[in-house]
N, C-alpha and C positions, 0 to 999 in steps of 0.2 A: 842092512845099511841103516836102519834107525832103531838100534838096539834100546835105547833109553825111552821107554815108554811111561808117560805118567797119565793116569786116570783122573787127575786133579791137579789144580793149583790153588794156591792162596791168592786172597786179595793182592797182597803185595807183589806176589809173582806176576799175576795179571797187569798190574800197573807199569811194573817194569817191562814187560813184552809189549803193552801197549806204546809205551814211550820210544821203545827202541823202534818198532816198526813205523810208527808216525815220524819220527826222527830221520830215520833212513829216507821215508818218502819226501819228507820235508827238504832234505837236502838237494832235491833236483828243483830248484826254485821256478824255472821257467816251463814246467813240464804242464801239459796240456789239462791234467787233473787238478790244477790248483784250486778252483772253486770248490770242486767236490771235497778236496782235502781241508779246506775251511769249515765247511759245513760239519765234516767229521768231527774236526777238533771240538767244535761245540756239543755235538753230540755223543761224547763219550761219557761214561757214567762215572765221572771223577769229578773232584771240586774245582771250580774255577776260580779266578780273580778278575774283579770287573775292570781294574787298570790295567790288565795286560792284553795285548792285541797278539794275534797270531801273525808271526813272521815268517817269511818265505826263505830266508838266509840262513835257518837252522839254529838261529843264535838265542832265540827265546821261545819257551812254550811250557806256559805254567798250568795246564789245563789238567797235568796228572799230579799235582801235589796235594796231599791231603790236607796239610797247612802250611801256608807260605811262612808261618813264623818258626818253624821247626828247620833248625839249622843243618841237622841230618838228612832231612828230606831234600832240601836244597842242594846239598852235597852230592847226593845219590842221583837227583835229577842229572845235575851237571855231568857227572860220571857218564851217564847214559847217553847223554847229548852227544858227547865227546866220540863215545863208542860208535853211536848211529852215524857221525859225520865220518869217522875213519871207515867203519866197514861201507859205507857208500861210494867211497873212494876206490875202494877195492874192488866194488862192484862196477864201477865205471870201467876199471880195466878187465872185467871178465865178460862184458858185453859181447865181445865177439864170438864167443861159443854157443850163443842162445839165436838159434835161426828163427826166422819170422814165422815160419811155419809151425813150431814149438807155440808160439805165443798166440796165434790163430786158434790153434788146437784148444789151449788152456781158456782163452777167452769164451770160446763155443761152449765148453762145459759149465764155466759161470753164468753163462746166458740161460742154460738150460734149467728151466725152473722144476723140472722133474726130478733132479738129482738131490739126494740128501747133502747136508754137511760132511757126512763122513765119506760119500762119494767124490764129493770134491777134493776132501783131503787124499784120498786114496788117488784121485787124478794128478795131484800135485807132486805127490810121491813118486809117481811113474815117471813124471818128466824130471824130476831131481834124480831119479836112478838112472835116466837116460844121459844128463849132463856132467854128472859128479866125477865121472872118470875121464872127462876130457880136460880136466885141469891138473897143474902139477900138483903131486901128492905132499909136498913140501910144507904146504900151508896148513896141512890137518884136515882130516875128513869132516869133523864138526864144524870148524869155521868155515870149510867151503860149503858146506849145507846151508848155515845159517845166512851166509851172504847171497847165495843163489835163491833161496826161499824168498827173501826179501827182493832181490832183484826181479824174480819172475813176477813179484807182486807189482812192482813199479811197471814192468813193460806192459803186463794186461790193462792195468790203469791208464798207460799212456796210450795203448791200443784202443780202449774203450772207456773212458772217464766214467761213464754211469755204472759201472761194475766196482769202482774204488771200494765202497762201503762194504760189498761182499768179498771181495778180494782181501781187504784189510783183516776183515774178523776170521775169514778162513786161514790167514797166514798167521794170524796170533794164535788161535788154536793149534794150528800145526806145531809152532815153536813150543807151546806149551806141552804138547803132548810128546815130542821127538827130541827137544834139544834144551828143554829146561835146565836140565844139571849143569849142560856145558854153559849155558848164558849165565846162571847162578853163579858159577866159577869165575868167569870173566868178569863179570861185574865186581866181585868180591877182590880178584885180583888186581883190577886197574885203581879201585879205592885204596888199596893197599899201596900201590905205585904212587899215587896221589901223596900219600904222608910220607914217601921217602922219594923225593925228587929226582934224586941222582939215578933212579931206576926208570928205565923206559916204559911209557904207559902201554905201549904195544909191541908185538914182535915186528920185526922189521919187514915182514912179508906186506 
């Protein structure tokens, strides 16, 4: 189920994944974890711009830019925000398949302080294995897994806002370990589409 395993990711990869997961969570503006998300935005180990405030509508997030003056960084940030919003909309349509019991179980794992980060990633993988085959195959397994991974993070954070920080970092680590190649290709593809406006930014699914 998770064939693409990476033992490490670059700083740029981590920034992309951080921004994607953060943007996905941010696309739920009335979520119970809003305060925790705002705190997390200030804690992430990236450059910030003092004039920028955290928005809950997903329209702006400059905490992840290495240099606000770099046009390329701005362009990539905008692309990742667009991807995050698009995937969040897909996630909204996929919520029906996630039973409350699964969320309860996953939240309990994150509350268990005796579990290691690897234990948590394995627990997340086990839940994903239960869920992924419940959805149509036409969206593609990797895209389905990426959306479900972030959707589970959102569901657990809604269930227990205090767990947001731990859930966020485990989700980022899981994506970097298992879905990084797909995410890199997705970002490159969408950036290429931006350069050719007649091409659809995203698949129709």
